[in-house]
C-alpha positions in Angstrom: -4.5 -34.6 28.0 -3.1 -37.8 26.8 -2.3 -38.2 22.9 -0.9 -40.3 20.4 -0.8 -40.9 16.9 -4.3 -42.5 16.9 -6.0 -40.0 19.1 -4.6 -37.1 16.6 -5.8 -38.9 13.7 -9.1 -39.1 15.6 -9.4 -35.4 16.5 -8.3 -34.4 13.1 -11.0 -36.5 11.5 -13.9 -35.1 13.8 -12.6 -31.5 13.4 -12.9 -32.3 9.2 -16.6 -33.4 9.7 -17.2 -30.5 12.2 -15.8 -27.7 9.7 -15.7 -29.5 6.1 -17.7 -32.1 6.0 -15.1 -34.2 4.9 -12.8 -37.5 5.3 -9.5 -37.4 6.0 -9.2 -39.1 2.3 -10.2 -36.3 0.7 -9.1 -33.3 2.8 -6.7 -31.2 1.0 -3.1 -30.4 3.1 -5.2 -26.4 4.3 -7.9 -28.6 5.6 -5.6 -30.6 7.4 -3.2 -27.9 8.9 -6.5 -26.1 10.2 -7.6 -29.2 11.8 -4.5 -29.9 13.1 -4.3 -26.4 14.9 -7.7 -26.6 16.4 -6.5 -30.2 18.0 -3.1 -28.4 19.2 -5.6 -25.5 20.9 -7.5 -27.9 22.3 -4.8 -28.7 24.3 -3.2 -25.7 25.0 -6.9 -24.1 25.7 -7.4 -26.2 29.1 -4.2 -25.1 30.6 -5.0 -21.5 29.2 -7.7 -21.4 31.2 -6.2 -23.1 34.5 -3.6 -20.7 34.2 -6.2 -17.7 34.0 -7.7 -19.2 37.1 -4.8 -18.6 39.0 -5.1 -15.4 41.2 -2.1 -14.9 43.4 -2.7 -11.2 43.9 0.1 -10.0 41.4 0.4 -9.9 38.0 2.6 -8.2 35.1 1.8 -6.2 31.9 3.9 -5.4 29.4 3.5 -2.9 26.8 5.5 -2.9 23.3 4.8 -2.1 19.9 6.9 -4.9 18.6 6.7 -9.0 19.4 8.6 -11.8 17.5 6.4 -15.2 18.4 7.4 -16.7 15.6 5.6 -19.4 14.2 2.6 -21.0 16.6 2.5 -24.3 15.1 6.0 -25.8 15.2 6.8 -23.7 18.3 3.7 -25.2 20.4 4.8 -28.9 18.8 8.0 -28.3 20.2 6.8 -27.6 23.9 3.7 -30.2 23.9 6.7 -32.9 22.6 4.7 -34.0 20.1 6.7 -34.2 16.8 6.9 -37.7 16.9 3.7 -38.6 17.4 2.2 -35.8 14.9 4.8 -37.2 11.8 3.7 -40.2 12.4 0.0 -39.4 12.4 0.3 -37.6 9.0 2.6 -39.9 7.4 -0.5 -42.7 8.2 -3.0 -40.5 6.5 -0.5 -39.8 3.9 0.6 -35.9 4.7 3.7 -34.5 4.9 4.5 -33.0 7.7 7.1 -30.2 6.7 4.4 -28.9 4.3 1.9 -28.8 6.8 3.9 -26.5 8.9 4.5 -24.4 5.7 0.9 -23.3 6.1 1.3 -21.6 9.5 2.1 -18.2 8.6 4.5 -16.1 11.3 2.7 -13.3 13.0 4.0 -10.1 11.7 3.9 -8.2 14.9 7.7 -6.7 15.3 11.0 -7.2 14.4 15.0 -6.8 15.5 15.7 -6.3 19.2 12.7 -5.0 20.2 10.7 -7.7 19.0 12.8 -10.6 20.2 13.4 -8.9 23.7 9.7 -8.0 24.3 8.7 -11.7 23.6 11.7 -12.8 25.5 9.9 -11.1 28.7 6.5 -12.7 28.3 8.1 -15.9 27.8 10.3 -15.6 30.7 7.5 -14.7 33.0 5.1 -17.8 31.5 8.2 -20.1 32.1 8.6 -18.5 35.5 4.5 -19.3 36.0 4.0 -15.7 36.9 0.5 -13.9 35.3 1.3 -11.7 32.6 -0.2 -10.3 29.4 1.6 -8.6 26.6 -0.2 -6.0 24.8 0.1 -5.8 20.9 -1.0 -3.9 18.2 -3.1 -6.4 15.6 -1.3 -5.0 12.3 -3.1 -6.4 9.5 0.5 -6.5 7.1 2.5 -5.7 9.7 5.9 -4.7 8.5 6.5 -3.8 4.9 7.6 -6.8 2.8 11.1 -5.8 1.6 12.0 -7.2 -2.0 15.2 -6.6 -3.5 15.3 -6.2 -7.3 17.6 -4.2 -9.6 20.1 -3.2 -7.1 17.5 -1.7 -4.5 15.0 -2.2 -2.0 11.5 -2.2 -2.9 8.4 -2.1 -0.6 5.4 -4.0 -0.5 2.3 -4.9 1.6 1.2 -8.5 2.1 -1.2 -9.5 5.0 -0.3 -12.5 7.2 -4.0 -12.3 8.1 -5.2 -13.0 5.0 -6.2 -16.5 5.4 -7.0 -15.7 9.4 -4.9 -17.1 12.2 -5.9 -20.0 13.9 -4.4 -19.3 17.4 -5.9 -16.5 18.1 -9.5 -15.6 19.4 -11.8 -12.4 19.3 -13.7 -11.4 22.3 -16.6 -10.5 23.1 -15.9 -6.7 24.9 -15.0 -3.2 23.2 -14.0 0.2 24.3 -14.9 3.4 22.2 -12.3 6.5 22.0 -11.9 9.8 20.3 -9.0 10.3 18.1 -9.5 13.8 16.1 -12.9 14.1 16.8 -13.1 10.5 15.7 -15.1 7.6 17.5 -12.6 4.0 17.3 -13.6 1.3 18.6 -10.9 -1.4 20.2 -11.4 -4.7 19.2 -9.5 -7.6 21.0 -8.0 -10.6 20.0 -6.1 -13.1 22.3 -3.2 -15.8 21.1 -1.3 -17.8 24.0 2.6 -17.9 25.1 2.9 -21.3 25.9 5.7 -21.9 28.4 8.7 -24.3 27.5 7.2 -27.0 29.3 3.4 -26.5 28.5 2.3 -26.5 32.2 1.2 -22.5 31.9 0.1 -20.1 29.4 -0.1 -16.3 29.6 -1.6 -13.9 27.0 -0.6 -12.2 24.2 -3.6 -9.6 23.7 -3.8 -7.6 20.4 -6.0 -4.6 19.6 -7.5 -3.9 16.7 -9.0 -0.5 15.0 -12.6 -0.7 14.0 -14.8 2.2 13.1 -18.1 2.5 15.2 -20.0 2.9 11.3 -18.3 1.5 8.4 -20.2 3.1 5.4 -22.3 6.2 5.5 -25.2 5.2 3.8 -26.2 9.2 2.7 -22.9 9.3 1.0 -23.1 5.9 -0.7 -26.2 6.5 -2.2 -25.4 9.9 -3.7 -22.2 7.7 -5.0 -19.8 9.8 -3.3 -17.7 6.7 -2.9 -14.9 7.8 -1.2 -16.5 10.0 1.5 -19.0 7.2 1.9 -16.0 4.9 3.6 -13.7 7.9 4.9 -14.8 6.3 8.3 -13.9 2.9 7.8 -10.3 4.2 5.9 -9.7 6.2 8.6 -10.1 4.1 11.6 -8.7 0.9 9.8 -5.4 2.5 8.7 -4.2 2.5 12.7 -3.6 -0.9 12.8 -2.6 -1.5 9.4 0.9 -1.2 9.3 3.6 -1.6 11.9 5.5 1.4 11.2 4.8 4.1 9.0 7.0 6.6 7.1 7.0 9.2 9.4 9.3 11.6 7.5 6.3 13.7 6.2 3.7 15.4 8.2 0.9 13.0 7.2 3.0 9.9 8.3 4.3 11.6 11.7 0.4 12.2 12.7 -0.8 8.6 11.6 2.1 7.5 13.9 1.1 9.3 17.0 -3.1 7.9 16.4 -1.5 4.6 16.4 0.4 4.9 19.6 -2.4 7.1 21.7 -5.0 4.2 20.1 -2.6 1.8 21.2 -2.1 3.3 25.1 -5.1 4.0 25.8 -6.8 0.5 24.6 -3.9 -0.9 26.5 -4.5 0.9 29.9 -8.3 0.6 29.8 -7.9 -3.0 29.6 -5.4 -3.3 32.0 -7.4 -1.3 35.1 -10.9 -2.9 33.7 -9.6 -6.6 33.9 -7.8 -5.8 37.5 -11.2 -4.3 38.5 -12.7 -7.7 37.3 -10.1 -10.1 39.2 -9.1 -7.8 42.5 -12.2 -4.9 42.7 -10.1 -2.3 44.6 -8.3 0.1 42.3 -6.8 1.3 45.6 -4.4 -1.6 45.9 -3.2 -1.8 42.1 0.0 -0.2 42.5 0.5 -3.3 45.2 -0.5 -6.2 42.8 0.9 -4.9 39.7 3.3 -4.3 37.7 3.6 -2.7 33.7 6.6 -2.6 31.9 6.8 0.0 29.0 9.3 -1.2 26.1 11.0 1.3 24.2 9.0 4.9 23.3 5.8 4.2 21.7 3.5 3.4 24.6 4.7 6.4 26.3 0.9 8.1 26.3 0.0 5.0 28.7 1.4 6.8 31.6 -0.7 9.4 30.8 -3.8 8.0 29.8 -3.7 5.7 33.3 -3.4 9.0 35.3 -6.2 9.9 33.5 -8.5 7.2 33.8 -7.7 7.2 37.8 -8.6 11.0 38.2 -11.4 10.6 36.2 -12.9 7.7 36.7 -12.0 7.0 40.1 -11.8 9.7 42.2 -7.8 9.6 42.2 -5.9 13.2 43.0 -3.9 14.2 40.5 -0.9 13.8 43.4 -1.8 10.3 44.1 -2.4 9.4 40.5 1.4 10.3 40.2 2.2 8.5 43.2 0.6 5.2 41.7 2.0 5.5 38.4 5.7 5.6 39.8 5.2 2.6 41.8 3.8 0.6 38.8 5.7 1.7 35.7 9.0 0.5 34.1 10.3 2.2 31.5 13.2 -0.3 28.9 14.8 2.0 26.5 15.6 -0.3 23.7 15.8 2.4 20.8 18.6 5.1 21.7 18.8 7.1 18.3 18.2 10.2 18.3 15.4 9.9 15.1 13.7 7.2 17.6 13.3 9.5 20.6 9.5 10.8 19.7 8.5 14.6 20.1 5.1 15.8 19.3 3.7 19.6 18.6 1.7 20.6 22.0 -1.2 21.5 19.7 -1.4 18.6 17.7 -1.8 16.4 20.7 -4.5 18.7 21.5 -6.0 18.4 18.6 -5.9 14.3 18.7 -7.3 13.9 22.4 -8.2 16.9 24.6 -8.4 14.9 27.7 -4.6 14.0 27.0 -3.3 17.1 26.4 -5.2 18.0 30.1 -3.6 15.2 31.8 -0.1 16.0 30.4 -0.7 19.8 31.3 -1.9 18.7 34.8 0.7 16.4 35.5 3.4 18.9 34.8 1.9 21.8 36.8 1.6 19.4 39.5 5.6 18.5 39.5 7.0 21.5 38.4 7.9 22.2 41.8 10.1 19.3 42.5 14.1 19.5 42.5 15.6 18.6 39.2 12.1 18.4 37.3 12.2 17.3 33.8 9.6 19.2 31.7 7.6 17.7 30.0 7.0 20.2 27.0 10.1 21.7 25.6 9.9 24.7 22.9 6.4 23.7 22.1 6.9 20.2 21.4 5.8 16.9 24.2 9.2 14.8 24.9 8.0 11.2 25.1 11.5 10.4 26.5 10.8 13.3 29.6 7.4 12.1 30.4 8.9 8.3 31.2 12.1 9.8 33.0 9.8 11.5 35.1 6.6 9.2 35.6 8.2 5.6 36.1 10.0 3.6 38.7 13.0 3.3 36.8 14.3 4.3 33.5 16.6 1.1 32.0 18.8 1.1 29.8 20.2 -2.7 28.3 23.9 -1.5 28.4 25.6 -0.9 31.8 27.9 1.7 30.3 25.1 3.6 29.2 23.2 3.5 31.9 26.4 4.8 33.7 27.1 7.6 31.2 23.5 9.1 31.7 23.2 8.5 35.5 23.3 12.3 36.4 20.7 12.7 33.9 18.0 11.3 36.4 18.4 8.8 39.5 16.0 6.7 37.8 18.0 5.3 35.6 19.4 2.1 35.9 20.9 -1.2 33.5 19.4 -4.5 33.2 20.6 -7.7 31.4 17.8 -9.6 29.0 18.3 -12.5 28.0 17.4 -14.6 24.9 15.0 -17.4 23.8 17.2 -20.0 23.7 13.8 -22.6 22.7 13.0 -20.4 19.5 16.6 -19.5 18.5 18.7 -22.5 19.6 17.1 -25.8 20.9 14.5 -25.8 18.0 16.1 -24.5 15.5 19.4 -26.4 15.8 18.0 -30.1 17.0 21.3 -31.9 16.3 23.6 -29.4 18.4 21.4 -29.8 21.4 20.9 -33.6 20.6 24.9 -33.6 20.9 25.3 -31.8 24.3 22.7 -34.3 25.4 24.5 -37.0 24.7 27.3 -36.1 26.2 24.9 -35.2 29.4 25.0 -31.5 28.8 20.9 -31.4 29.3 20.9 -27.3 30.3 24.2 -25.3 28.8 23.3 -23.0 32.0 23.2 -25.7 35.0 25.8 -28.3 33.5 28.4 -25.9 32.1 31.0 -27.4 34.2 30.8 -30.3 31.7 30.8 -28.1 28.9 33.9 -26.5 29.8 35.3 -30.2 30.3 34.5 -31.2 27.3 36.4 -27.7 25.4 39.7 -30.4 24.7 37.8 -33.5 23.9 38.5 -34.0 19.8 35.9 -36.2 19.0 33.3 -33.8 20.5 34.8 -30.7 18.8 35.1 -32.6 15.5 31.0 -33.5 16.1 30.5 -30.2 17.0 32.3 -28.9 13.0 30.2 -31.9 11.3 26.8 -30.5 13.0 28.0 -26.7 11.6 28.7 -27.7 8.4 25.5 -29.9 8.0 23.7 -26.6 8.7 25.5 -24.5 6.6 24.5 -26.6 3.3 20.8 -26.8 5.1 21.1 -22.7 4.7 22.2 -22.9 1.4 19.6 -25.6 0.3 16.6 -23.0 2.1 18.1 -19.7 0.5 18.4 -21.4 -3.2 21.5 -20.1 -3.8 23.0 -23.0 -5.4 23.5 -20.9 -8.4 25.9 -18.7 -6.4 28.1 -21.1 -5.7 28.4 -20.6 -1.8 31.5 -22.8 -0.3 30.2 -24.3 2.7 34.2 -24.4 4.0 34.4 -20.8 4.0 33.7 -18.6 7.0 30.1 -17.9 7.1 30.3 -14.3 8.5 26.7 -12.4 9.5 25.3 -8.9 10.2 21.7 -9.3 10.5 20.3 -6.1 12.4 17.6 -3.2 10.7 19.5 -1.1 8.1 20.7 1.9 9.9 23.7 3.8 10.5 24.5 3.3 13.9 24.9 -0.3 13.3 27.5 0.5 10.4 26.5 -1.7 7.5 28.7 0.7 5.3 31.7 0.2 7.7 31.1 -4.0 7.1 30.7 -3.3 3.2 33.9 -1.1 3.1 36.0 -3.9 4.6 34.9 -6.4 2.2 35.7 -3.8 -0.6 39.3 -3.4 0.7 39.7 -7.5 0.8 38.3 -7.2 -2.9 40.8 -4.7 -4.3 43.9 -6.5 -2.1 43.1 -10.0 -3.8 42.6 -8.0 -7.1 45.8 -6.6 -6.7 47.8 -9.5 -4.8 46.6 -12.9 -7.2 48.8 -15.0 -5.1 47.8 -13.7 -1.3 46.7 -16.4 0.7 43.3 -16.3 2.1 40.7 -17.9 4.1 37.3 -18.1 1.7 34.3 -16.0 3.5 30.8 -15.8 2.9 29.2 -12.1 4.3 25.6 -12.6 5.0 23.5 -9.4 5.2 19.9 -8.6 5.8 17.9 -5.9 7.1 15.0 -3.8 6.2 15.3 0.2 5.9 12.9 2.6 6.7 11.1 3.8 3.8 11.8 7.2 4.5 15.9 6.9 5.6 18.2 7.9 2.6 21.2 6.8 3.9 19.3 3.0 5.1 18.4 2.5 1.5 22.0 3.8 0.1 23.7 1.2 2.1 21.3 -1.4 0.7 22.3 -0.3 -2.9 26.0 -0.2 -1.9 26.1 -3.8 -0.8 24.5 -4.9 -3.8 26.5 -2.9 -6.1 29.8 -4.5 -4.4 28.1 -7.7 -4.7 27.9 -7.4 -8.5 31.2 -5.9 -8.5 32.8 -9.4 -6.8 30.3 -11.7 -8.6 32.1 -10.0 -11.5 35.6 -10.9 -10.8 35.4 -15.2 -11.8 38.6 -16.0 -9.4 37.9 -13.6 -6.4 34.2 -14.5 -6.4 35.3 -18.0 -5.1 37.2 -16.4 -2.5 34.5 -13.8 -1.1 30.6 -13.9 -1.5 28.0 -11.5 -0.3 24.5 -12.9 0.3 21.6 -10.5 1.1 18.6 -12.1 2.7 15.3 -10.0 2.0 12.2 -9.6 4.4 14.1 -11.2 7.0 12.1 -13.0 9.7 12.0 -15.8 12.1 12.1 -18.6 10.1 14.9 -17.3 8.3 16.3 -16.9 11.8 16.2 -20.5 12.2 18.4 -21.3 9.0 21.0 -18.6 10.1 21.9 -18.5 13.7 22.9 -22.3 13.6 24.8 -21.8 10.1 26.7 -19.0 11.5 30.6 -19.1 12.1 30.9 -15.4 13.4 28.4 -13.2 14.2 30.0 -9.3 13.5 28.2 -6.1 15.9 29.6 -3.4 14.5 27.2 -0.8 15.9 29.1 2.2 17.0 29.7 1.7 21.1 27.9 5.3 21.6 24.8 3.8 20.3 24.9 0.1 21.2 22.3 -0.6 23.6 21.1 -4.6 23.4 21.9 -6.9 20.8 20.0 -10.5 20.4 22.0 -11.5 17.3 25.3 -11.8 19.7 23.4 -13.9 21.6 21.4 -16.0 19.5 24.3 -16.8 17.5 26.6 -17.5 20.6 23.9 -20.2 21.9 24.5 -21.9 18.6 28.0 -22.2 18.7 29.4 -19.2 17.1 32.3 -16.7 17.4 31.6 -12.9 17.7 33.6 -10.0 16.3 32.0 -6.7 18.5 32.7 -2.9 18.8 33.7 -2.5 22.4 30.2 -1.2 23.9 26.4 -2.7 24.5 26.2 -5.9 26.2 29.6 -6.8 26.3 30.4 -4.6 29.1 27.4 -5.7 31.0 29.3 -8.6 32.8 33.1 -7.9 32.4 35.0 -10.2 31.1 34.6 -14.2 30.6 34.1 -13.6 27.0 36.3 -14.6 24.4 34.9 -12.0 21.7 36.9 -10.5 18.7 37.2 -6.7 19.4 37.6 -3.6 17.3 37.8 0.0 17.2 38.1 2.2 20.6 35.8 2.0 23.7 32.9 3.9 24.7 34.7 6.7 26.5 37.1 7.1 24.2 34.8 7.8 21.4 33.0 9.8 23.6 36.1 12.1 24.3 37.1 12.1 20.5 33.8 13.3 19.5 33.3 16.1 22.6 37.0 17.5 21.4 35.9 17.2 18.0 39.5 16.1 17.6 38.9 14.1 14.3 38.4 15.6 11.1 37.4 12.9 8.6 38.4 14.8 5.6 42.1 15.3 6.6 42.0 11.8 7.9 41.1 10.1 4.9 44.3 11.3 3.2 46.5 10.2 6.2 44.7 6.6 6.6 46.7 4.5 3.6 43.7 1.7 3.5 41.0 4.1 3.6 42.3 5.9 0.9 42.9 2.9 -1.4 39.5 1.5 -0.8 37.5 4.7 -1.3 39.9 5.7 -4.1 39.0 2.2 -5.8 35.3 2.7 -5.1 35.0 6.3 -6.2 37.0 5.2 -9.9 35.5 1.6 -10.3 34.0 1.2 -13.4 29.9 1.2 -13.4 29.9 -1.9 -15.2 31.3 -3.8 -12.7 30.3 -1.6 -9.8 26.7 -0.4 -10.6 26.7 2.1 -7.9 27.9 5.7 -7.3 29.6 5.5 -4.3 30.0 9.2 -4.3 26.5 9.6 -2.7 27.6 7.7 0.5 31.3 9.2 0.9 30.1 12.8 0.3 27.5 12.2 2.9 30.0 10.5 5.0 32.1 13.7 4.5 29.2 16.2 5.2 28.8 14.7 8.7 32.5 14.6 9.2 32.4 10.8 9.6 29.9 11.3 12.6 29.4 7.1 13.0 33.8 6.7 12.6 33.3 4.3 9.3 36.3 5.6 8.0 38.1 5.8 11.4 37.2 1.9 12.0 38.1 1.0 9.1 41.5 -0.1 9.3 40.6 -1.8 12.8 38.1 -4.1 11.7 40.4 -5.2 8.6 43.0 -6.3 11.3 40.8 -8.0 13.6 39.2 -10.4 10.2 42.7 -11.1 9.5 42.9 -12.5 13.1 39.8 -14.5 12.5 40.8 -16.1 9.5 43.5 -17.5 11.0 42.3 -18.8 14.1 39.4 -20.3 12.1 41.6 -23.1 10.9 42.6 -23.9 14.7 39.3 -26.1 15.3 40.4 -26.2 19.4 40.6 -22.7 19.6 37.4 -21.8 17.8 35.7 -23.9 19.6 37.1 -23.4 22.9 36.3 -19.8 22.3 32.9 -20.8 21.6 32.4 -22.4 24.8 33.9 -19.7 26.8 31.3 -17.4 25.1 28.2 -19.3 26.2 29.4 -19.6 29.8 29.4 -15.9 29.8 26.1 -15.6 27.8 24.2 -17.9 30.3 24.6 -15.0 32.9 21.9 -13.0 30.9 19.0 -14.7 31.8 15.3 -13.8 33.7 17.3 -14.8 37.2 19.6 -12.3 36.2 17.2 -9.4 37.1 16.3 -10.8 40.2 19.4 -11.0 41.7 20.3 -6.9 40.3 17.0 -6.5 41.8 15.8 -4.2 38.8 12.8 -6.2 39.2 9.4 -6.4 37.3 7.6 -8.6 40.3 7.2 -7.5 43.7 7.7 -11.1 44.6 11.7 -10.7 43.6 12.7 -8.0 46.2 
């Protein structure tokens, strides 16, 4: 569809007539936004219809509780290459482009690595013109809104759908299922997933739980309002929030209801679509693959078997065989608290058909050699269902996969890439414009040109100037001018969810050491640093919430010293979203991945920082081992095997270590004895918890190593040629993380790749 400034103005005016009975001269900003979205959906919609019409006999389905699609309006404008025309059109009708974009809400459908990874997969499939559907829940309020006040996290709720969404449309078909004896109606909404060149569109399909009857008229007539709306409240709560606090019994049951509703909705839609397009259910294993991202959609495998056996006459053995051909499981979360299990009686109470199918499958497979039981000590272990019924159980770290091979031969690994459009090209336009000037149109294909420029001083100076401008933009965006952030300082970032395994505590301890060192050595040379944290703490996760208090208390301590606050800053970015990341990554000098290697699976922050020309500090685990050498990271601490052996031998005694290591003793003693006026946090709380569990995440053990490597970083940062040379080497290494790598390694989610 041809478009230009005049066409855009004309279409906006036509939509204003149709939906608002207004002329452009009297239209409000939100009305212009609405009409612009309608016009862009008109363009996308035609391609979407054409893409849906393709029938190549193969489709991929993704099941994930989390996606991070980012704001649709700027993303679609970028892919349609219409920014210049739209800016010109809006300027002519006297509206500000950026203010119009501000009306576009960010879909609150996920967070962190799983959200990034799930969105990357559907985008990569779309860019390769492979028919795919990504299933999600239509969370009304999404994840809780994080508010930082009085030195701690407070949770609030804000609906991203408060004003509706211009990028979804409701489907006419529904489905009904029973959960704990109540009927739940599945309502479906579709959103477009547009390829990089806007030539192909796949679907992000969202499910909402609605009641079959909103209000009980009899209870309402009696004045019993609470019971009258009981059905509405019970059903709607399933798709209200992304994650509920499952530390309580009620929260755990709500999570189970959420997971079953999602799994059943996805599988019923999956089979319905297949029969609509391809007719014969017997061919479904040859024409589809389903990717299960993480633990939450586990019941989808059971529901799939139930549908085949109860509705299509499959034997239990045949249904299991089909499941093992179709489904792949990707393990994103690997900590013990993320591997779910539910009492078998709770599954029975929730839905008898699912309970019966679990029992049938287990009874059928129990004679297999090395069978892994689904039910252990009265609990259904979701991880075991995935191990037994998936074709492959995929880790995103080679060392984790290799270490777990003995559990099951199905365990393998894959290297996912990252969405460079969302997190680099559209977020860091000046960088990629600069690269294009040097004839680097693609970092991946033009890598030799890139390498040749690593000693070009003019090229390096311009890169550094772009980074400096990005830092100024971040400072302005965060509105922290009053804190006096030094744009010449090292911007060191850690942006992951708050969790002990991510070791934000270790990061904060190292900053505390720097503070005390500078206070005790006032003339010491020190490269100024700005430490930027973000990350939400689960509502019921005590240590995560205490970590935030510690970081904010440390921030207060540093700000209370008029000398040191010119050398060290802490910034905490609350309620992190993709829009924030689009400012953070381009301004990042070094990203700190401090995750304990035993629990380090995939870290998209590393890749996103690299493609924005940043250096990396990392523990020796996770993705850094997937492709061997080639990167130029700053590595700290012991490797995976050493840490595992030390843990198994129980040779590390934290209570002894803190007295043997001068740096740990120096830092912790200072924190424990600090005045509450300067440091409004009782460090004894964290200190005692760490020792209680024998420093299980090695935050004391690795403190000296982190401090030492940061000394090296401070020196190297002043050497522009070395600093940029390392960044270029890292980009070359990171290029191997992409969709083609999945094809090459034959960890194939597309049968055509084999």
